[in-house]
C-alpha positions as CSV (number, residue, x, y, z in Angstrom):
1,M,107.8,57.4,113.4
2,E,106.1,59.0,116.5
3,Q,109.0,58.1,118.7
4,L,111.7,59.5,116.4
5,P,113.5,62.5,118.0
6,W,112.9,65.8,116.3
7,L,116.6,66.1,115.7
8,F,116.5,63.0,113.4
9,L,113.9,64.7,111.3
10,F,116.2,67.7,110.9
11,T,119.2,65.7,109.8
12,S,117.2,63.4,107.6
13,F,115.5,66.3,105.8
14,P,118.1,69.0,105.3
15,Q,115.9,70.9,102.9
16,L,113.5,71.9,105.7
17,T,113.4,75.7,106.3
18,E,114.1,77.2,109.7
19,N,110.4,78.1,109.9
20,A,109.4,74.4,109.3
21,K,112.0,73.2,111.9
22,L,110.5,75.5,114.5
23,I,107.0,74.3,113.8
24,I,108.1,70.7,114.0
25,F,110.0,71.3,117.3
26,V,107.0,73.0,118.8
27,I,104.7,70.2,117.9
28,Y,107.0,67.5,119.1
29,R,107.6,69.1,122.5
30,S,103.8,69.6,122.9
31,V,103.1,65.9,122.1
32,Q,106.0,64.8,124.4
33,K,104.4,66.8,127.3
34,G,101.0,65.3,126.6
35,E,99.6,68.5,125.5
36,V,96.6,68.6,123.1
37,I,97.0,70.9,120.2
38,M,93.6,72.2,119.2
39,A,92.9,74.1,116.0
40,R,91.7,77.6,116.8
41,P,89.5,79.7,114.5
42,R,91.3,82.6,113.0
43,E,90.6,85.7,115.0
44,F,91.8,88.3,112.4
45,D,90.8,89.5,108.9
46,E,93.2,87.9,106.5
47,H,92.6,90.5,103.8
48,Q,93.2,93.3,106.2
49,A,96.4,91.6,107.4
50,L,97.7,91.0,103.9
51,T,97.1,94.6,103.0
52,A,99.0,95.7,106.0
53,A,101.9,93.4,104.9
54,M,101.8,94.8,101.5
55,Q,102.2,98.3,102.8
56,V,105.2,97.2,104.9
57,F,106.9,95.5,102.0
58,W,106.4,98.6,99.9
59,E,107.9,100.9,102.5
60,K,111.0,98.8,103.4
61,G,111.6,96.4,100.6
62,Y,111.6,92.6,100.8
63,E,115.1,92.0,102.2
64,A,114.9,94.7,104.9
65,T,111.4,93.7,106.1
66,S,111.7,91.5,109.2
67,L,109.1,89.1,110.5
68,S,108.7,91.3,113.5
69,D,107.9,94.2,111.2
70,L,105.2,92.1,109.5
71,T,103.6,90.6,112.6
72,S,103.5,94.1,114.2
73,A,101.8,95.6,111.3
74,M,99.5,92.7,110.6
75,G,98.4,92.5,114.2
76,I,99.1,88.8,114.4
77,Q,101.6,86.4,116.0
78,R,104.2,84.3,114.0
79,P,102.3,81.1,114.3
80,S,99.2,82.7,112.8
81,L,101.3,84.2,109.9
82,Y,102.9,80.7,109.2
83,S,99.6,78.9,109.3
84,T,97.8,81.3,107.2
85,F,100.3,82.6,104.7
86,G,103.3,80.3,104.9
87,D,106.9,81.8,105.2
88,K,108.0,85.3,104.3
89,E,108.4,84.7,100.7
90,S,105.0,83.1,100.4
91,L,103.5,86.1,102.2
92,F,105.3,88.5,99.7
93,Q,104.0,86.5,96.7
94,A,100.5,86.9,98.1
95,A,100.9,90.7,98.9
96,L,102.4,91.3,95.5
97,S,99.5,89.5,93.8
98,L,97.1,91.6,95.7
99,Y,98.9,94.7,94.7
100,A,99.0,93.8,91.1
101,E,95.2,93.0,91.1
102,R,94.4,96.4,92.6
103,S,96.9,98.2,90.4
104,L,95.5,96.7,87.1
105,A,91.9,97.5,88.1
106,F,92.9,101.1,89.1
107,I,94.9,101.7,85.9
108,Q,92.1,100.3,83.6
109,K,89.4,102.5,85.4
110,K,91.6,105.6,85.0
111,L,92.3,104.9,81.3
112,E,88.7,104.3,80.5
113,S,87.5,107.4,82.2
114,A,89.6,109.7,80.2
115,P,87.9,111.7,77.3
116,S,90.6,110.8,74.8
117,A,93.6,108.6,74.1
118,K,96.0,111.3,74.7
119,A,94.4,112.3,77.9
120,A,94.3,108.7,79.0
121,V,98.1,108.2,78.5
122,L,98.8,111.6,80.2
123,L,96.8,110.6,83.2
124,Y,98.5,107.3,83.4
125,L,102.0,108.9,83.3
126,Q,101.1,111.6,85.7
127,G,99.8,108.9,88.0
128,V,103.0,107.1,87.9
129,V,104.9,110.3,88.9
130,S,102.4,111.1,91.7
131,S,102.2,107.5,93.1
132,A,105.8,107.7,94.3
133,D,104.3,108.4,97.8
134,G,103.0,104.8,97.7
135,H,99.4,105.7,98.5
136,R,97.9,104.9,95.1
137,P,98.3,101.6,93.3
138,E,99.8,102.8,90.1
139,L,102.8,101.4,88.3
140,G,105.8,102.5,90.2
141,C,105.4,101.2,93.7
142,L,105.7,97.7,94.8
143,C,106.0,96.1,91.3
144,V,108.8,98.3,90.3
145,N,110.6,97.7,93.7
146,T,110.2,94.0,92.9
147,M,111.7,94.4,89.4
148,V,114.7,96.2,90.8
149,E,115.3,94.2,94.1
150,L,114.2,90.7,93.3
151,A,113.6,90.0,89.6
152,P,117.3,90.1,88.6
153,H,118.0,86.9,90.6
154,H,114.6,85.3,91.2
155,Q,113.0,83.6,88.2
156,G,109.6,83.6,89.7
157,F,109.4,87.2,90.3
158,T,111.1,87.9,87.0
159,Q,108.1,86.1,85.3
160,F,105.6,87.8,87.5
161,T,106.7,91.4,86.8
162,R,107.1,90.5,83.1
163,V,103.4,89.4,82.9
164,Y,102.2,92.4,85.0
165,Q,104.1,94.7,82.7
166,Q,102.6,93.1,79.6
167,Q,99.1,93.4,81.0
168,I,99.5,97.2,81.5
169,T,100.9,97.3,78.0
170,E,97.8,95.6,76.7
171,L,95.6,98.2,78.5
172,I,97.5,101.1,76.9
173,Q,97.5,99.4,73.5
174,S,93.6,99.0,73.7
175,I,93.4,102.8,74.4
176,L,95.6,103.6,71.5
177,E,93.5,101.4,69.2
178,K,90.4,103.3,70.2
179,G,92.2,106.5,69.5
180,K,93.0,105.3,65.9
181,Q,89.3,104.2,65.3
182,S,88.0,107.6,66.5
183,G,90.4,109.4,64.2
184,E,92.2,111.1,67.2
185,L,95.4,109.2,66.4
186,S,97.0,108.5,63.0
187,E,96.1,105.3,61.3
188,T,99.8,104.6,60.7
189,L,100.4,104.5,64.4
190,Y,101.6,101.1,65.5
191,A,99.8,100.7,68.7
192,P,101.7,97.5,70.1
193,A,105.2,99.1,69.8
194,L,104.1,102.5,71.1
195,A,102.2,101.0,74.1
196,S,105.4,99.0,75.0
197,A,107.5,102.2,74.7
198,I,105.1,104.1,76.9
199,V,105.1,101.4,79.7
200,I,108.9,101.1,79.6
201,S,109.1,104.8,79.9
202,A,106.7,104.7,82.9
203,V,108.9,102.1,84.6
204,G,111.8,104.5,84.0
205,L,109.9,107.4,85.5
206,A,109.0,105.3,88.5
207,V,112.6,104.5,89.3
208,T,113.6,108.1,88.7
209,M,111.0,109.3,91.2
210,K,112.8,107.4,93.9
211,S,115.7,109.8,93.7
212,N,113.7,112.9,94.4
213,P,114.4,114.5,91.0
214,D,113.6,117.9,89.6
215,I,109.9,117.8,89.1
216,T,110.1,120.2,86.1
217,L,112.4,117.9,84.2
218,V,110.1,115.0,85.0
219,E,107.0,116.9,83.7
220,Q,109.0,117.8,80.6
221,A,109.9,114.2,80.0
222,V,106.2,113.2,80.2
223,Q,105.3,115.8,77.7
224,Q,107.9,114.5,75.3
225,I,106.4,111.0,75.7
226,I,102.9,112.3,74.9
227,L,104.4,113.9,71.6
228,L,104.9,110.3,70.4
229,L,101.2,110.1,70.0
230,D,101.1,112.9,67.3
């Protein structure tokens, strides 16, 4: 096996990605020249690099983001990217998971800090509107971008965004149930359906904000959603 030419590997395993072929070729040529390949300790902060990649994906979208964009923002070379995160899709999956983790923690903290159920829902919706600038991890940025760009034709991202949306729905539902228990909200209010309606509306708001709409109309829409709690 050691003497088989690298080209034979490529033709024998057509499922290899271009990145895998590049790595195999570099290793083969190094061995052929008698070079010793030593494993080097990573000289960068993986979490910081992943956060930088997350921001680039948010700003440019998955398809429009190049490997050069990523390595430049992350401050690493391609071999380090491949060895640490895998290919571009694997890196995006890691960045999306990090975003979702931050987003859910952020939303939960905001909801639980509100003085009432109505105030909590209002804060959440206002956060979706204001997070269009991408600097705060509320529903509307990277996950909504993924819903629009990738989920329609990628089953993995379809499932990921579906689960993420359901987790937010459960957070909202919990707040509504507490509102019912305190007497703030009607006992006849069906929390699961209303929580789902609120989150679906929030996704719509997030997408709408991408087109620089009339903010007055957006604020009126938010107030109409809050009226559903009466």
